C-alpha positions in Angstrom: 27.3 -71.9 -49.0 29.0 -70.6 -45.8 27.8 -71.3 -42.3 28.8 -69.1 -39.3 28.1 -70.5 -35.8 27.9 -68.3 -32.7 28.0 -70.2 -29.4 26.1 -69.5 -26.2 27.1 -67.9 -22.9 29.5 -69.9 -20.9 30.3 -72.1 -23.8 32.9 -72.1 -26.5 33.1 -72.7 -30.3 33.7 -76.3 -29.5 30.1 -76.7 -28.4 29.0 -76.6 -32.0 31.7 -79.0 -33.3 29.4 -82.0 -33.8 26.9 -79.9 -35.8 29.6 -78.2 -37.9 31.3 -81.5 -38.6 28.0 -82.9 -40.0 27.4 -79.7 -42.0 30.9 -79.9 -43.5 30.3 -83.5 -44.5 27.2 -82.2 -46.3 29.3 -79.9 -48.4 29.0 -76.6 -46.5 31.8 -74.3 -45.5 31.7 -73.8 -41.7 33.3 -71.3 -39.3 32.7 -70.2 -35.7 32.8 -66.9 -33.9 34.2 -67.0 -30.4 33.9 -64.6 -27.5 34.0 -64.4 -23.7 31.3 -62.7 -21.6 33.7 -62.5 -18.6 36.1 -60.3 -20.5 34.0 -58.4 -23.0 30.8 -56.3 -22.9 27.8 -57.2 -25.1 28.4 -54.1 -27.3 32.1 -55.0 -27.8 31.2 -58.6 -28.8 28.5 -57.3 -31.1 30.8 -55.0 -32.9 33.3 -57.8 -33.4 30.6 -60.1 -34.7 29.3 -57.4 -37.1 32.8 -57.0 -38.6 33.1 -60.8 -38.8 29.7 -61.1 -40.6 30.7 -58.3 -43.1 33.8 -60.4 -43.9 31.8 -63.5 -44.4 29.2 -61.8 -46.5 31.9 -60.5 -48.8 32.8 -64.0 -49.7 29.3 -65.1 -50.9 26.0 -66.5 -49.6 25.8 -67.6 -46.0 23.6 -68.7 -43.1 23.9 -67.9 -39.4 23.4 -70.2 -36.5 23.2 -68.8 -33.0 22.8 -70.9 -29.8 21.3 -69.1 -26.8 23.1 -65.7 -26.3 24.7 -66.4 -29.7 21.3 -65.8 -31.4 20.8 -62.6 -29.5 24.2 -61.4 -30.6 23.3 -62.3 -34.2 20.1 -60.4 -34.1 21.8 -57.4 -32.6 24.7 -57.5 -35.1 22.5 -57.7 -38.1 20.8 -54.4 -37.3 24.3 -52.8 -37.4 25.3 -54.1 -40.9 25.9 -51.5 -43.5 23.1 -51.4 -46.1 25.4 -52.6 -48.8 26.3 -55.8 -46.9 24.8 -59.0 -48.2 22.1 -60.4 -45.7 22.2 -64.0 -44.6 20.0 -66.4 -46.6 18.7 -67.9 -43.3 19.0 -67.5 -39.6 18.8 -70.5 -37.2 18.2 -69.7 -33.5 18.9 -72.6 -31.2 17.2 -72.1 -27.8 17.8 -68.3 -28.2 15.7 -66.0 -26.0 13.7 -63.3 -27.7 12.7 -61.6 -24.4 14.3 -61.3 -21.0 15.3 -64.6 -19.5 13.6 -65.6 -16.2 16.7 -67.4 -14.8 18.9 -64.4 -15.4 16.3 -62.3 -13.6 16.1 -64.8 -10.7 19.9 -65.0 -10.3 20.1 -61.2 -10.2 17.4 -61.0 -7.6 18.7 -63.6 -5.1 21.5 -62.1 -3.0 23.5 -65.4 -2.6 23.7 -65.8 -6.4 23.8 -62.1 -7.5 27.5 -61.4 -7.1 28.6 -64.7 -8.6 26.2 -64.3 -11.6 27.4 -60.7 -12.2 31.1 -61.7 -11.8 30.8 -64.6 -14.3 28.4 -63.2 -16.9 29.1 -59.4 -16.6 27.3 -57.2 -19.0 25.8 -60.0 -21.1 24.1 -61.5 -18.1 22.7 -58.1 -17.2 21.3 -57.8 -20.8 19.6 -61.2 -20.7 17.8 -60.2 -17.5 16.8 -56.8 -18.8 13.4 -56.5 -20.4 14.3 -53.0 -21.7 17.6 -54.1 -23.4 16.2 -57.4 -24.8 13.1 -55.7 -26.3 15.4 -53.2 -28.1 17.0 -56.0 -30.1 14.6 -56.5 -33.0 13.8 -59.6 -35.0 15.1 -59.1 -38.5 12.8 -59.4 -41.5 14.7 -62.4 -42.8 14.0 -66.2 -43.0 14.3 -67.5 -39.4 14.0 -71.0 -38.0 13.8 -71.3 -34.2 14.7 -74.7 -32.9 13.8 -75.0 -29.3 14.2 -77.7 -26.6 11.3 -78.8 -24.4 13.0 -81.5 -22.2 13.5 -79.3 -19.2 12.0 -80.2 -15.8 8.6 -78.6 -15.2 6.2 -78.8 -12.2 5.9 -77.4 -8.7 9.7 -77.2 -8.1 10.6 -75.9 -11.5 11.4 -72.1 -11.9 9.2 -72.3 -15.0 6.3 -73.9 -13.3 4.2 -76.0 -15.7 5.6 -74.3 -18.8 7.6 -76.2 -21.3 11.3 -75.4 -21.2 14.8 -76.7 -22.0 16.2 -76.3 -18.5 17.5 -72.8 -19.1 14.8 -70.9 -21.1 11.1 -71.4 -21.3 9.1 -71.9 -24.5 7.6 -68.4 -24.1 11.1 -66.8 -23.9 12.2 -68.2 -27.2 8.9 -67.6 -29.0 7.6 -64.7 -31.1 4.7 -64.1 -33.4 7.3 -62.8 -35.9 8.9 -66.3 -36.0 6.5 -68.7 -37.7 9.0 -71.5 -38.3 9.5 -72.9 -34.8 10.4 -76.6 -34.2 10.2 -78.2 -30.7 12.5 -81.0 -29.9 13.0 -83.2 -26.7 16.4 -81.8 -26.1 17.9 -79.8 -23.1 19.4 -76.4 -23.7 23.1 -77.2 -23.6 22.8 -80.1 -26.1 21.0 -78.3 -28.9 24.1 -77.6 -31.0 25.3 -81.2 -30.7 21.9 -82.8 -31.5 21.9 -84.7 -34.8 18.2 -83.8 -35.4 19.0 -80.1 -35.2 21.6 -80.5 -37.9 19.1 -82.4 -40.1 16.5 -79.6 -39.7 19.1 -77.0 -40.7 20.1 -79.1 -43.8 16.4 -79.6 -44.7 15.8 -75.8 -44.6 18.9 -75.1 -46.7 17.9 -77.7 -49.3 14.2 -76.9 -49.3 14.9 -73.2 -49.9 17.4 -74.0 -52.7 20.2 -72.0 -51.2 22.6 -74.5 -52.7 22.2 -77.1 -55.3 25.1 -79.4 -54.8 24.7 -80.1 -51.1 25.2 -83.8 -50.2 
């Protein structure tokens, strides 16, 4: 069984190293897809990812893991796959927004942050703050597990108010009625890929659905 990890915005493939190391120890074949939001548009990254997934699919069964923007890219790339391409056995979304992200909208609305946010995040930041663009990226009709953090600060001074969040996205932003398998963990957004319990959940789903029989 192959595993392809797609990191989040502002991170690198190294952010998933602890998780991929544990998955390799369990007998899975792991790989990462890297990109830069400062240098590439969302559409360009999505096209590259689509081709990468096609190449992975040609080698056999696989699962996809996307952290934050990585999950959005995965959902977008899957809709562009040729019909003859093998679909992933499972998709794991780690703190990945399903709808427009409140923080992206706030950064774009505040003059003192707007230019810096646009300069650093470019088209991908614009997409995350756009209700229209985010709503156009559908949730594939495939097995999906959403693993979300709820250790973010909430209260009067939090941008999320009293709503549970992971410090970057709120629980509502990563939730959908189309994703029934959602697991909440006391983890902040940036640490989701490195969290040992996240890896254990992924392995449990892979074992439980019998995607592979010789997993350690």
